[in-house]
N, C-alpha and C positions, 0 to 999 in steps of 0.2 A: 254611751256611758265614756266620759274622758275619766280614767282611773286616777291621773294627778290631781284633777281637780278634786274629786271624790276623796282621794287621802287627804289632803290638805284640810278638808272640810271635816275630816275623820279627826286630824291632830288638834284642829280649833274646839271643834266640840270636847274633847278629850282633857283641853286645856281648860276647859270651863270648871272639869270638876278636878283640876289639879291639887289641890288641898286634899281631897278625900282620897285620888290616889296616892298621894305621897305616903300616906299610912303603910302602902304595899310597896314601898321604895320604886314605884312606877317611874322607869326612866323617860321623860319626854322628849329631852334632847335626843336619845338615841332613835326614837321613832320620827324625830324629824332629819335626822341624818338618813335613815331608811328611804324618805321620801326622794331624797337628792339623787338616789339610784335609781328611779320610775324610768324606764323607757317605753314608748307606746306610738303605735301607729292605728290606722284604722282597723287592723284586723287582729292584733293583739296589744298586751301589756305585760311588763315584766319588771321584777325589782328583787333586791338582794339583800341578804341579812344572814348572820350567822347564828348568834343566840340572843334571845331577848329574855330578861329575868325579871320577875317579880316574889315579893315576900310575903305571907300572911302570917302577921305574928301570932305568937301563943292565944292570945285572947280573942282572936277572930279565927281561929283554925276551924276546920271543919269538924263535924263531930263524928263519932264512931271511929276514931282512928286505931290501928293496930300497929304497934303497940298504943295504949292509950296514954301515955306520959310524953309524947312527942313533944317538943317545943316549937318554935316557928318553922313554917316550911318555906322553903325557896321553890318557885317552878320556873323552869326554863322551858322556853319554845326554840327549837332550833330548828336547822335544815341544812343538807348537805351542799345546794348549790342554790343558784337563784332560783325564784319563783317565776313560769313562765305561764301566761294563759291565753288560751283562743278565744276571741270574743264571740259571744252565741249571735250564730245567724239566726234569724227569726223563724227560718222555715227547714233549718236544715241541724238534727241532733247528733253531736259527736262528742269525744272527749274532750271535756274543755279545758285540758292541762296539756301544753307542750313539755313541761318538765316540774317535777314535784319529786324530790328524791329525799326519803328518808326525814320526814316531818314528825320531830319528836316531842313527846311533853314528859318531862323529867320531873321528878319531886324529890326533894332531899332535905333532909333534918341535920342539924348540927352533930346529934349523937350518931350519925353514921347508919340511918336510915333511910331507905330510897326505894322508889318505885318507878315506873315508867309506862307510857303508853306510846306505841309507833303507830304513826298512820302511812299504810304503804300504799305506793301507787305501783302494784305489780305488773310489771313487763313480761309477758310469756313468749315464747317463741312458736308460731302458729303451726311450725311442722312438727311440736311436740303433742298437739291435742291436749286434751284436759291432763291435769297432773294427777297425783295420786290421792290428793285431799282438795277440799272444796278452797278456792283460792278468789274471790272476787278483786276485780282490779282495784277498787278502792275499799280498805278495811281497816279497822282496829284491832291490835294485837296488844295483850300487855306481856310486860316483859320486854321482850325486842333484844336488840344488840346490847344495847346500854345495860342493863340487868345482866345478860349472859358475861358481860367483860366484866363485871364484879367478882365474878365465881374464881376461886382460889383453889388449886389441887389440894386434896386433902383436907380441907375447912369445910365446914357446913355453913355457909354464909347466911341461907334464907332458913334456918331452923327446921321447923316442921313445915313450912309451906312447899307443896308441888308447884312449881311454874313451869307451863308448855306454851307454846307460841298460839296453838290452838285454844278456844275457836279463834278463826278470823273474822269479825264480826262485820260485816258489811257498814261501811260509812259513808256520808256525803263527804267529798274531797274540803279541805280547810287551806287557807292561806293565813296571812300574818293577821288580818283583822278579824277573820272567822276564828282563826284558832283562840286569839285573845277573847273574844266573846264567850269561846269553849270554857276556856279558862275561869272567865268572872261568872259565868253561870254555873258551872259545876262547884267551883271551889269558894266563891264568896258569896256572901247573903246579900240579899236586895237592901237590906236595913243598911249593911255597911257599905254600900255604893250605889247610892241613888242614880248614877249614870244609867244603870238598868232599865229603868223606869220612865227616860228622858225620850220624849217621841223621837227627835232628830237624830238622836243616836239608833234607836230600834229602826226607824225608815233607812238609814245609811247602810245599816247590817242587813236589811232587807234587799237593797239595790244589789250589794254583793251576793246574796243568795241567787236572787234572780241570774245573775251573769252565770253563775256556778252550781248552785244545786238545781235549779231548773232543768237543765239539760241531763243532769242525772235522773232525776226524777221521772222525767217523759222517759229516758231509755229504760228505767226499771219498768215503768206501766207497758212500756211496749212488748215486754217478755210476754204478757198476758193478753195482750188483744191484736187487732190484725191491723187497725188504722188509728191516728189520734187526729181528732180535729178539735181545735180549741180557739172560740171568738171565731168561726168561720174560716180559719185557716188550717190547712192540713200539712201535718210534719212529716218530711222525709227523715230516714234515720242510717247512720253508720251502723249495719247489723251486727258487726263483730263488737265493735262498744256495747250494744245491747245486752249481749250476751256474756260480755265479759263482766257487767254490773252485777250478775246475778253468780259469778264464780265459772262458767262454761268458757272454755278456750276452743271454739271450733276448729279443725284443722284446717291447713290453708288446702285449696283444691287445684290440684295440677293442672 
């Protein structure tokens, strides 16, 4: 897979739905600028972005919000550093990411309500062994650093809500394309965004998932079987990654 070609196809597909996306203040120009940062070789690809925003107007906001009367919702995807991916070797399964630091999905309203999902790639010191709590290498955490940073001493910012980092919910890793698809499908209805039923878009997202989610899924499965053969091909595994997927951190053998 040539990622730059795929990314350009992605931009082209979204541009076809430019009118529908404009309702959400979607920045096609910013997406094109991100494409200019792509670097790749036969083994890896990487690109850079800091924050990517879109806004859901009040009339299209998701149902069951708390509080009920929120106005438009601004959703921001952000990452602390460049995203770098190791291409999937068809025979060997290992961590698909070389770099993924603090991938956050934050939601803000004009009336000063906010929430956040933090997708962590948690790297542990193998000398420490398992931590005190379950910590899958890729997991979703509600709240995270963003909401913690909003706390003010002596002020009950979150009212009667009790927010803690646990549970850390195992989740396949995301980059920008998969992250935007996550936002589209969780916060915007298909009626409002026909892109989500567009076959070329669906196929492109599946191609990215095959590069990133397939090795994750194989590693998860390997925890519960001795060998994996698919289409007459036997896969080999990075055993450490296999165990980290479900939250184990096997100690380094001296």
